N, CA, C and O atoms as a Maestro MAE file, in Angstrom:
{
 s_m_m2io_version
 :::
 2.0.0
}

f_m_ct {
 s_m_title
 :::
 protein
 m_atom[276] {
  # First column is atom index #
  i_m_mmod_type
  r_m_x_coord
  r_m_y_coord
  r_m_z_coord
  i_m_residue_number
  s_m_chain_name
  s_m_pdb_residue_name
  s_m_pdb_atom_name
  i_m_atomic_number
  :::
  1 25 0.533 -135.047 81.677 1 A "UNK " " N  " 7
  2 3 2.422 -134.485 81.828 1 A "UNK " " CA " 6
  3 2 3.116 -135.846 81.293 1 A "UNK " " C  " 6
  4 15 2.854 -136.973 81.712 1 A "UNK " " O  " 8
  5 25 4.168 -135.478 80.157 2 A "UNK " " N  " 7
  6 3 4.671 -136.071 79.806 2 A "UNK " " CA " 6
  7 2 6.026 -136.570 80.229 2 A "UNK " " C  " 6
  8 15 6.876 -135.681 80.273 2 A "UNK " " O  " 8
  9 25 6.507 -137.998 80.609 3 A "UNK " " N  " 7
  10 3 7.760 -138.559 80.921 3 A "UNK " " CA " 6
  11 2 8.834 -138.242 80.041 3 A "UNK " " C  " 6
  12 15 8.611 -137.976 78.860 3 A "UNK " " O  " 8
  13 25 9.880 -138.250 80.479 4 A "UNK " " N  " 7
  14 3 11.252 -138.736 79.824 4 A "UNK " " CA " 6
  15 2 11.844 -139.545 80.560 4 A "UNK " " C  " 6
  16 15 11.784 -139.381 81.778 4 A "UNK " " O  " 8
  17 25 12.670 -140.780 79.930 5 A "UNK " " N  " 7
  18 3 13.306 -141.249 80.106 5 A "UNK " " CA " 6
  19 2 14.750 -141.730 80.381 5 A "UNK " " C  " 6
  20 15 15.305 -140.899 79.662 5 A "UNK " " O  " 8
  21 25 15.903 -142.556 80.959 6 A "UNK " " N  " 7
  22 3 17.228 -142.392 80.491 6 A "UNK " " CA " 6
  23 2 17.625 -144.155 81.577 6 A "UNK " " C  " 6
  24 15 17.026 -144.665 82.524 6 A "UNK " " O  " 8
  25 25 18.495 -144.446 81.042 7 A "UNK " " N  " 7
  26 3 19.069 -145.420 81.588 7 A "UNK " " CA " 6
  27 2 20.414 -144.947 82.589 7 A "UNK " " C  " 6
  28 15 21.044 -143.996 82.126 7 A "UNK " " O  " 8
  29 25 20.798 -145.369 83.589 8 A "UNK " " N  " 7
  30 3 21.458 -144.660 84.105 8 A "UNK " " CA " 6
  31 2 22.629 -145.122 84.285 8 A "UNK " " C  " 6
  32 15 22.471 -146.133 83.600 8 A "UNK " " O  " 8
  33 25 23.908 -145.220 84.730 9 A "UNK " " N  " 7
  34 3 24.864 -146.196 84.718 9 A "UNK " " CA " 6
  35 2 25.877 -145.395 85.953 9 A "UNK " " C  " 6
  36 15 26.173 -144.207 86.084 9 A "UNK " " O  " 8
  37 25 26.265 -146.689 86.813 10 A "UNK " " N  " 7
  38 3 27.417 -146.086 88.074 10 A "UNK " " CA " 6
  39 2 27.894 -146.933 88.346 10 A "UNK " " C  " 6
  40 15 27.220 -147.963 88.295 10 A "UNK " " O  " 8
  41 25 29.324 -147.035 88.796 11 A "UNK " " N  " 7
  42 3 30.323 -148.238 89.145 11 A "UNK " " CA " 6
  43 2 30.277 -148.655 90.350 11 A "UNK " " C  " 6
  44 15 31.125 -149.395 90.848 11 A "UNK " " O  " 8
  45 25 28.895 -148.045 91.146 12 A "UNK " " N  " 7
  46 3 27.720 -148.177 92.941 12 A "UNK " " CA " 6
  47 2 26.248 -147.934 92.678 12 A "UNK " " C  " 6
  48 15 25.706 -147.384 91.720 12 A "UNK " " O  " 8
  49 25 25.826 -148.388 93.583 13 A "UNK " " N  " 7
  50 3 24.800 -148.317 93.616 13 A "UNK " " CA " 6
  51 2 24.415 -146.523 94.005 13 A "UNK " " C  " 6
  52 15 23.716 -145.768 93.328 13 A "UNK " " O  " 8
  53 25 25.080 -146.238 95.207 14 A "UNK " " N  " 7
  54 3 24.964 -144.703 95.452 14 A "UNK " " CA " 6
  55 2 25.403 -143.770 94.014 14 A "UNK " " C  " 6
  56 15 24.932 -142.655 93.793 14 A "UNK " " O  " 8
  57 25 26.118 -144.275 93.360 15 A "UNK " " N  " 7
  58 3 26.082 -143.305 92.325 15 A "UNK " " CA " 6
  59 2 25.015 -143.470 91.559 15 A "UNK " " C  " 6
  60 15 24.489 -142.437 91.148 15 A "UNK " " O  " 8
  61 25 24.487 -144.627 91.212 16 A "UNK " " N  " 7
  62 3 22.984 -144.465 90.476 16 A "UNK " " CA " 6
  63 2 22.233 -142.679 91.089 16 A "UNK " " C  " 6
  64 15 21.977 -141.607 90.541 16 A "UNK " " O  " 8
  65 25 22.160 -143.089 92.100 17 A "UNK " " N  " 7
  66 3 21.319 -141.462 92.858 17 A "UNK " " CA " 6
  67 2 22.260 -140.203 92.354 17 A "UNK " " C  " 6
  68 15 21.785 -139.187 91.848 17 A "UNK " " O  " 8
  69 25 23.396 -140.384 92.526 18 A "UNK " " N  " 7
  70 3 24.256 -139.176 91.832 18 A "UNK " " CA " 6
  71 2 24.355 -138.579 90.737 18 A "UNK " " C  " 6
  72 15 24.510 -137.377 90.519 18 A "UNK " " O  " 8
  73 25 24.189 -140.113 89.493 19 A "UNK " " N  " 7
  74 3 23.884 -139.629 88.654 19 A "UNK " " CA " 6
  75 2 22.943 -139.249 87.416 19 A "UNK " " C  " 6
  76 15 23.168 -138.793 86.295 19 A "UNK " " O  " 8
  77 25 21.586 -139.705 88.230 20 A "UNK " " N  " 7
  78 3 20.291 -139.179 87.876 20 A "UNK " " CA " 6
  79 2 19.983 -137.677 88.343 20 A "UNK " " C  " 6
  80 15 18.946 -137.057 88.108 20 A "UNK " " O  " 8
  81 25 20.685 -137.391 88.789 21 A "UNK " " N  " 7
  82 3 20.768 -135.911 89.401 21 A "UNK " " CA " 6
  83 2 19.102 -135.315 90.041 21 A "UNK " " C  " 6
  84 15 18.026 -135.796 89.687 21 A "UNK " " O  " 8
  85 25 19.257 -134.338 90.896 22 A "UNK " " N  " 7
  86 3 18.121 -133.859 91.411 22 A "UNK " " CA " 6
  87 2 16.461 -133.954 90.293 22 A "UNK " " C  " 6
  88 15 15.348 -134.363 90.623 22 A "UNK " " O  " 8
  89 25 16.919 -133.417 89.005 23 A "UNK " " N  " 7
  90 3 15.510 -133.103 88.370 23 A "UNK " " CA " 6
  91 2 14.977 -134.463 87.826 23 A "UNK " " C  " 6
  92 15 13.795 -134.549 87.495 23 A "UNK " " O  " 8
  93 25 16.028 -135.786 87.701 24 A "UNK " " N  " 7
  94 3 15.284 -137.036 87.481 24 A "UNK " " CA " 6
  95 2 15.097 -138.057 88.528 24 A "UNK " " C  " 6
  96 15 16.133 -138.254 89.163 24 A "UNK " " O  " 8
  97 25 14.120 -138.741 88.886 25 A "UNK " " N  " 7
  98 3 13.835 -139.312 89.600 25 A "UNK " " CA " 6
  99 2 14.294 -141.320 89.268 25 A "UNK " " C  " 6
  100 15 13.856 -142.072 88.397 25 A "UNK " " O  " 8
  101 25 15.175 -141.551 90.244 26 A "UNK " " N  " 7
  102 3 15.500 -143.145 89.702 26 A "UNK " " CA " 6
  103 2 14.724 -144.275 90.536 26 A "UNK " " C  " 6
  104 15 14.721 -144.668 91.702 26 A "UNK " " O  " 8
  105 25 14.002 -144.626 89.218 27 A "UNK " " N  " 7
  106 3 13.443 -146.318 89.612 27 A "UNK " " CA " 6
  107 2 14.054 -146.897 90.174 27 A "UNK " " C  " 6
  108 15 15.034 -147.394 89.620 27 A "UNK " " O  " 8
  109 25 13.719 -147.236 92.078 28 A "UNK " " N  " 7
  110 3 14.375 -148.507 92.629 28 A "UNK " " CA " 6
  111 2 14.233 -149.782 92.033 28 A "UNK " " C  " 6
  112 15 15.032 -150.695 91.821 28 A "UNK " " O  " 8
  113 25 13.100 -149.636 91.828 29 A "UNK " " N  " 7
  114 3 12.809 -151.066 91.183 29 A "UNK " " CA " 6
  115 2 13.329 -151.703 90.298 29 A "UNK " " C  " 6
  116 15 13.294 -152.931 90.218 29 A "UNK " " O  " 8
  117 25 14.071 -150.680 89.248 30 A "UNK " " N  " 7
  118 3 14.943 -151.354 88.262 30 A "UNK " " CA " 6
  119 2 16.458 -151.283 88.441 30 A "UNK " " C  " 6
  120 15 17.203 -151.277 87.461 30 A "UNK " " O  " 8
  121 25 16.970 -151.222 89.859 31 A "UNK " " N  " 7
  122 3 18.458 -151.110 89.664 31 A "UNK " " CA " 6
  123 2 18.935 -152.571 89.170 31 A "UNK " " C  " 6
  124 15 18.054 -153.422 89.050 31 A "UNK " " O  " 8
  125 25 19.851 -152.811 88.968 32 A "UNK " " N  " 7
  126 3 20.749 -153.962 88.707 32 A "UNK " " CA " 6
  127 2 22.058 -154.124 88.747 32 A "UNK " " C  " 6
  128 15 22.818 -153.411 88.091 32 A "UNK " " O  " 8
  129 25 22.459 -155.095 89.534 33 A "UNK " " N  " 7
  130 3 23.734 -155.417 89.440 33 A "UNK " " CA " 6
  131 2 24.115 -155.684 88.249 33 A "UNK " " C  " 6
  132 15 23.169 -156.073 87.565 33 A "UNK " " O  " 8
  133 25 25.972 -155.609 87.215 34 A "UNK " " N  " 7
  134 3 25.768 -156.618 86.541 34 A "UNK " " CA " 6
  135 2 26.930 -156.766 86.284 34 A "UNK " " C  " 6
  136 15 27.190 -155.705 85.717 34 A "UNK " " O  " 8
  137 25 27.912 -157.395 86.301 35 A "UNK " " N  " 7
  138 3 29.362 -157.779 86.016 35 A "UNK " " CA " 6
  139 2 29.867 -157.334 84.232 35 A "UNK " " C  " 6
  140 15 31.020 -156.968 84.006 35 A "UNK " " O  " 8
  141 25 28.829 -157.440 83.124 36 A "UNK " " N  " 7
  142 3 29.133 -156.986 82.168 36 A "UNK " " CA " 6
  143 2 28.083 -155.990 81.587 36 A "UNK " " C  " 6
  144 15 27.853 -155.169 82.475 36 A "UNK " " O  " 8
  145 25 27.574 -155.800 80.813 37 A "UNK " " N  " 7
  146 3 26.233 -155.194 80.349 37 A "UNK " " CA " 6
  147 2 26.745 -155.144 78.708 37 A "UNK " " C  " 6
  148 15 27.695 -154.653 78.099 37 A "UNK " " O  " 8
  149 25 25.411 -156.032 78.337 38 A "UNK " " N  " 7
  150 3 25.501 -155.856 76.674 38 A "UNK " " CA " 6
  151 2 23.896 -155.512 76.160 38 A "UNK " " C  " 6
  152 15 22.977 -156.331 76.140 38 A "UNK " " O  " 8
  153 25 23.836 -154.378 75.839 39 A "UNK " " N  " 7
  154 3 22.384 -154.825 75.385 39 A "UNK " " CA " 6
  155 2 22.078 -155.508 73.963 39 A "UNK " " C  " 6
  156 15 20.961 -156.006 73.818 39 A "UNK " " O  " 8
  157 25 22.715 -155.546 73.231 40 A "UNK " " N  " 7
  158 3 22.442 -156.306 72.080 40 A "UNK " " CA " 6
  159 2 21.263 -155.889 71.371 40 A "UNK " " C  " 6
  160 15 20.273 -156.599 71.193 40 A "UNK " " O  " 8
  161 25 21.430 -154.567 70.929 41 A "UNK " " N  " 7
  162 3 20.597 -154.183 70.475 41 A "UNK " " CA " 6
  163 2 20.083 -154.984 69.144 41 A "UNK " " C  " 6
  164 15 20.952 -155.448 68.406 41 A "UNK " " O  " 8
  165 25 18.925 -155.135 68.862 42 A "UNK " " N  " 7
  166 3 18.390 -156.297 67.941 42 A "UNK " " CA " 6
  167 2 17.567 -155.426 66.225 42 A "UNK " " C  " 6
  168 15 17.253 -155.993 65.178 42 A "UNK " " O  " 8
  169 25 17.450 -153.815 66.621 43 A "UNK " " N  " 7
  170 3 17.162 -153.407 65.932 43 A "UNK " " CA " 6
  171 2 15.738 -152.629 65.471 43 A "UNK " " C  " 6
  172 15 15.377 -151.800 64.636 43 A "UNK " " O  " 8
  173 25 15.031 -153.625 66.815 44 A "UNK " " N  " 7
  174 3 13.555 -153.842 66.023 44 A "UNK " " CA " 6
  175 2 13.048 -152.266 67.027 44 A "UNK " " C  " 6
  176 15 11.898 -152.018 67.392 44 A "UNK " " O  " 8
  177 25 13.629 -151.860 67.148 45 A "UNK " " N  " 7
  178 3 12.873 -150.336 67.665 45 A "UNK " " CA " 6
  179 2 13.611 -149.576 66.512 45 A "UNK " " C  " 6
  180 15 13.526 -148.416 66.915 45 A "UNK " " O  " 8
  181 25 14.068 -149.543 65.702 46 A "UNK " " N  " 7
  182 3 15.372 -148.888 65.017 46 A "UNK " " CA " 6
  183 2 16.739 -148.674 65.270 46 A "UNK " " C  " 6
  184 15 17.451 -149.493 65.851 46 A "UNK " " O  " 8
  185 25 17.188 -147.377 64.759 47 A "UNK " " N  " 7
  186 3 18.921 -147.384 65.504 47 A "UNK " " CA " 6
  187 2 18.018 -146.524 66.690 47 A "UNK " " C  " 6
  188 15 17.382 -145.470 66.706 47 A "UNK " " O  " 8
  189 25 18.350 -147.614 67.673 48 A "UNK " " N  " 7
  190 3 18.746 -146.587 69.017 48 A "UNK " " CA " 6
  191 2 19.484 -147.202 69.970 48 A "UNK " " C  " 6
  192 15 19.043 -147.544 71.067 48 A "UNK " " O  " 8
  193 25 20.968 -147.406 69.462 49 A "UNK " " N  " 7
  194 3 21.963 -147.695 69.710 49 A "UNK " " CA " 6
  195 2 22.817 -148.790 70.366 49 A "UNK " " C  " 6
  196 15 22.187 -149.722 70.866 49 A "UNK " " O  " 8
  197 25 23.519 -148.803 70.403 50 A "UNK " " N  " 7
  198 3 24.075 -149.994 71.691 50 A "UNK " " CA " 6
  199 2 24.508 -149.877 72.924 50 A "UNK " " C  " 6
  200 15 25.584 -149.304 72.751 50 A "UNK " " O  " 8
  201 25 24.375 -150.059 74.205 51 A "UNK " " N  " 7
  202 3 25.027 -150.464 75.079 51 A "UNK " " CA " 6
  203 2 25.930 -151.078 75.827 51 A "UNK " " C  " 6
  204 15 25.488 -152.045 76.447 51 A "UNK " " O  " 8
  205 25 27.126 -150.815 75.981 52 A "UNK " " N  " 7
  206 3 27.898 -152.254 76.378 52 A "UNK " " CA " 6
  207 2 28.981 -151.545 77.176 52 A "UNK " " C  " 6
  208 15 29.503 -150.448 76.976 52 A "UNK " " O  " 8
  209 25 29.222 -152.601 78.297 53 A "UNK " " N  " 7
  210 3 30.012 -152.175 79.593 53 A "UNK " " CA " 6
  211 2 30.729 -153.138 79.650 53 A "UNK " " C  " 6
  212 15 30.198 -154.201 79.327 53 A "UNK " " O  " 8
  213 25 31.994 -153.167 80.013 54 A "UNK " " N  " 7
  214 3 33.022 -153.777 80.418 54 A "UNK " " CA " 6
  215 2 33.847 -154.498 81.192 54 A "UNK " " C  " 6
  216 15 34.852 -155.204 81.102 54 A "UNK " " O  " 8
  217 25 32.650 -153.848 82.434 55 A "UNK " " N  " 7
  218 3 33.347 -153.735 83.543 55 A "UNK " " CA " 6
  219 2 31.579 -154.161 84.420 55 A "UNK " " C  " 6
  220 15 30.486 -154.285 83.867 55 A "UNK " " O  " 8
  221 25 31.899 -154.277 85.787 56 A "UNK " " N  " 7
  222 3 30.859 -154.075 86.762 56 A "UNK " " CA " 6
  223 2 30.322 -153.414 87.365 56 A "UNK " " C  " 6
  224 15 31.085 -152.933 88.203 56 A "UNK " " O  " 8
  225 25 29.098 -152.961 87.482 57 A "UNK " " N  " 7
  226 3 28.506 -152.003 88.113 57 A "UNK " " CA " 6
  227 2 26.908 -152.025 88.339 57 A "UNK " " C  " 6
  228 15 26.295 -153.065 88.579 57 A "UNK " " O  " 8
  229 25 26.450 -151.059 88.258 58 A "UNK " " N  " 7
  230 3 24.953 -150.745 88.295 58 A "UNK " " CA " 6
  231 2 24.078 -149.909 86.992 58 A "UNK " " C  " 6
  232 15 24.466 -148.878 86.444 58 A "UNK " " O  " 8
  233 25 22.949 -150.583 86.718 59 A "UNK " " N  " 7
  234 3 22.197 -149.248 86.043 59 A "UNK " " CA " 6
  235 2 20.479 -149.542 86.534 59 A "UNK " " C  " 6
  236 15 20.064 -150.403 87.309 59 A "UNK " " O  " 8
  237 25 20.069 -148.989 86.135 60 A "UNK " " N  " 7
  238 3 18.678 -148.305 86.411 60 A "UNK " " CA " 6
  239 2 17.973 -147.344 85.364 60 A "UNK " " C  " 6
  240 15 18.670 -146.860 84.472 60 A "UNK " " O  " 8
  241 25 16.969 -147.124 85.417 61 A "UNK " " N  " 7
  242 3 16.270 -146.053 85.006 61 A "UNK " " CA " 6
  243 2 15.767 -145.060 86.060 61 A "UNK " " C  " 6
  244 15 15.647 -145.051 87.285 61 A "UNK " " O  " 8
  245 25 15.470 -144.039 84.806 62 A "UNK " " N  " 7
  246 3 15.278 -142.716 85.846 62 A "UNK " " CA " 6
  247 2 14.095 -141.833 84.827 62 A "UNK " " C  " 6
  248 15 14.205 -141.894 83.602 62 A "UNK " " O  " 8
  249 25 13.363 -141.304 85.256 63 A "UNK " " N  " 7
  250 3 12.676 -140.666 84.367 63 A "UNK " " CA " 6
  251 2 12.515 -139.266 85.108 63 A "UNK " " C  " 6
  252 15 13.071 -139.055 86.186 63 A "UNK " " O  " 8
  253 25 11.573 -138.147 84.346 64 A "UNK " " N  " 7
  254 3 11.513 -136.850 84.761 64 A "UNK " " CA " 6
  255 2 10.227 -136.309 83.761 64 A "UNK " " C  " 6
  256 15 10.042 -136.629 82.587 64 A "UNK " " O  " 8
  257 25 9.471 -135.464 84.532 65 A "UNK " " N  " 7
  258 3 8.243 -134.811 83.982 65 A "UNK " " CA " 6
  259 2 8.711 -133.868 83.001 65 A "UNK " " C  " 6
  260 15 9.793 -133.286 83.079 65 A "UNK " " O  " 8
  261 25 7.871 -133.732 82.076 66 A "UNK " " N  " 7
  262 3 8.461 -132.893 81.206 66 A "UNK " " CA " 6
  263 2 6.758 -132.041 80.433 66 A "UNK " " C  " 6
  264 15 5.573 -132.373 80.421 66 A "UNK " " O  " 8
  265 25 7.591 -130.801 79.869 67 A "UNK " " N  " 7
  266 3 6.163 -130.100 79.398 67 A "UNK " " CA " 6
  267 2 5.819 -130.073 78.144 67 A "UNK " " C  " 6
  268 15 6.732 -130.443 77.405 67 A "UNK " " O  " 8
  269 25 4.754 -129.746 77.563 68 A "UNK " " N  " 7
  270 3 4.552 -130.011 76.457 68 A "UNK " " CA " 6
  271 2 3.869 -131.659 75.635 68 A "UNK " " C  " 6
  272 15 3.379 -132.643 76.190 68 A "UNK " " O  " 8
  273 25 4.066 -131.435 74.421 69 A "UNK " " N  " 7
  274 3 3.478 -132.985 73.527 69 A "UNK " " CA " 6
  275 2 2.498 -132.876 72.868 69 A "UNK " " C  " 6
  276 15 2.055 -133.848 72.254 69 A "UNK " " O  " 8
  :::
 }
 m_bond[275] {
  # First column is bond index #
  i_m_from
  i_m_to
  i_m_order
  :::
  1 1 2 1
  2 2 3 1
  3 3 4 2
  4 3 5 1
  5 5 6 1
  6 6 7 1
  7 7 8 2
  8 7 9 1
  9 9 10 1
  10 10 11 1
  11 11 12 2
  12 11 13 1
  13 13 14 1
  14 14 15 1
  15 15 16 2
  16 15 17 1
  17 17 18 1
  18 18 19 1
  19 19 20 2
  20 19 21 1
  21 21 22 1
  22 22 23 1
  23 23 24 2
  24 23 25 1
  25 25 26 1
  26 26 27 1
  27 27 28 2
  28 27 29 1
  29 29 30 1
  30 30 31 1
  31 31 32 2
  32 31 33 1
  33 33 34 1
  34 34 35 1
  35 35 36 2
  36 35 37 1
  37 37 38 1
  38 38 39 1
  39 39 40 2
  40 39 41 1
  41 41 42 1
  42 42 43 1
  43 43 44 2
  44 43 45 1
  45 45 46 1
  46 46 47 1
  47 47 48 2
  48 47 49 1
  49 49 50 1
  50 50 51 1
  51 51 52 2
  52 51 53 1
  53 53 54 1
  54 54 55 1
  55 55 56 2
  56 55 57 1
  57 57 58 1
  58 58 59 1
  59 59 60 2
  60 59 61 1
  61 61 62 1
  62 62 63 1
  63 63 64 2
  64 63 65 1
  65 65 66 1
  66 66 67 1
  67 67 68 2
  68 67 69 1
  69 69 70 1
  70 70 71 1
  71 71 72 2
  72 71 73 1
  73 73 74 1
  74 74 75 1
  75 75 76 2
  76 75 77 1
  77 77 78 1
  78 78 79 1
  79 79 80 2
  80 79 81 1
  81 81 82 1
  82 82 83 1
  83 83 84 2
  84 83 85 1
  85 85 86 1
  86 86 87 1
  87 87 88 2
  88 87 89 1
  89 89 90 1
  90 90 91 1
  91 91 92 2
  92 91 93 1
  93 93 94 1
  94 94 95 1
  95 95 96 2
  96 95 97 1
  97 97 98 1
  98 98 99 1
  99 99 100 2
  100 99 101 1
  101 101 102 1
  102 102 103 1
  103 103 104 2
  104 103 105 1
  105 105 106 1
  106 106 107 1
  107 107 108 2
  108 107 109 1
  109 109 110 1
  110 110 111 1
  111 111 112 2
  112 111 113 1
  113 113 114 1
  114 114 115 1
  115 115 116 2
  116 115 117 1
  117 117 118 1
  118 118 119 1
  119 119 120 2
  120 119 121 1
  121 121 122 1
  122 122 123 1
  123 123 124 2
  124 123 125 1
  125 125 126 1
  126 126 127 1
  127 127 128 2
  128 127 129 1
  129 129 130 1
  130 130 131 1
  131 131 132 2
  132 131 133 1
  133 133 134 1
  134 134 135 1
  135 135 136 2
  136 135 137 1
  137 137 138 1
  138 138 139 1
  139 139 140 2
  140 139 141 1
  141 141 142 1
  142 142 143 1
  143 143 144 2
  144 143 145 1
  145 145 146 1
  146 146 147 1
  147 147 148 2
  148 147 149 1
  149 149 150 1
  150 150 151 1
  151 151 152 2
  152 151 153 1
  153 153 154 1
  154 154 155 1
  155 155 156 2
  156 155 157 1
  157 157 158 1
  158 158 159 1
  159 159 160 2
  160 159 161 1
  161 161 162 1
  162 162 163 1
  163 163 164 2
  164 163 165 1
  165 165 166 1
  166 166 167 1
  167 167 168 2
  168 167 169 1
  169 169 170 1
  170 170 171 1
  171 171 172 2
  172 171 173 1
  173 173 174 1
  174 174 175 1
  175 175 176 2
  176 175 177 1
  177 177 178 1
  178 178 179 1
  179 179 180 2
  180 179 181 1
  181 181 182 1
  182 182 183 1
  183 183 184 2
  184 183 185 1
  185 185 186 1
  186 186 187 1
  187 187 188 2
  188 187 189 1
  189 189 190 1
  190 190 191 1
  191 191 192 2
  192 191 193 1
  193 193 194 1
  194 194 195 1
  195 195 196 2
  196 195 197 1
  197 197 198 1
  198 198 199 1
  199 199 200 2
  200 199 201 1
  201 201 202 1
  202 202 203 1
  203 203 204 2
  204 203 205 1
  205 205 206 1
  206 206 207 1
  207 207 208 2
  208 207 209 1
  209 209 210 1
  210 210 211 1
  211 211 212 2
  212 211 213 1
  213 213 214 1
  214 214 215 1
  215 215 216 2
  216 215 217 1
  217 217 218 1
  218 218 219 1
  219 219 220 2
  220 219 221 1
  221 221 222 1
  222 222 223 1
  223 223 224 2
  224 223 225 1
  225 225 226 1
  226 226 227 1
  227 227 228 2
  228 227 229 1
  229 229 230 1
  230 230 231 1
  231 231 232 2
  232 231 233 1
  233 233 234 1
  234 234 235 1
  235 235 236 2
  236 235 237 1
  237 237 238 1
  238 238 239 1
  239 239 240 2
  240 239 241 1
  241 241 242 1
  242 242 243 1
  243 243 244 2
  244 243 245 1
  245 245 246 1
  246 246 247 1
  247 247 248 2
  248 247 249 1
  249 249 250 1
  250 250 251 1
  251 251 252 2
  252 251 253 1
  253 253 254 1
  254 254 255 1
  255 255 256 2
  256 255 257 1
  257 257 258 1
  258 258 259 1
  259 259 260 2
  260 259 261 1
  261 261 262 1
  262 262 263 1
  263 263 264 2
  264 263 265 1
  265 265 266 1
  266 266 267 1
  267 267 268 2
  268 267 269 1
  269 269 270 1
  270 270 271 1
  271 271 272 2
  272 271 273 1
  273 273 274 1
  274 274 275 1
  275 275 276 2
  :::
 }
}
């Protein structure tokens, strides 16, 4: 089975679980606190976009199982 991944952001640690929703599994070991966040995309993976947050919060990865492939 394949997995889809997403970056989850919140202004609180508890908010990460709410933002991930029931169908997404939050990867607890990826939770990080930040004061500001800038992905500084170097375009090595193509046009994936940039993530820029100018306030404090928490970030983590989440995944869900997807059908097909």
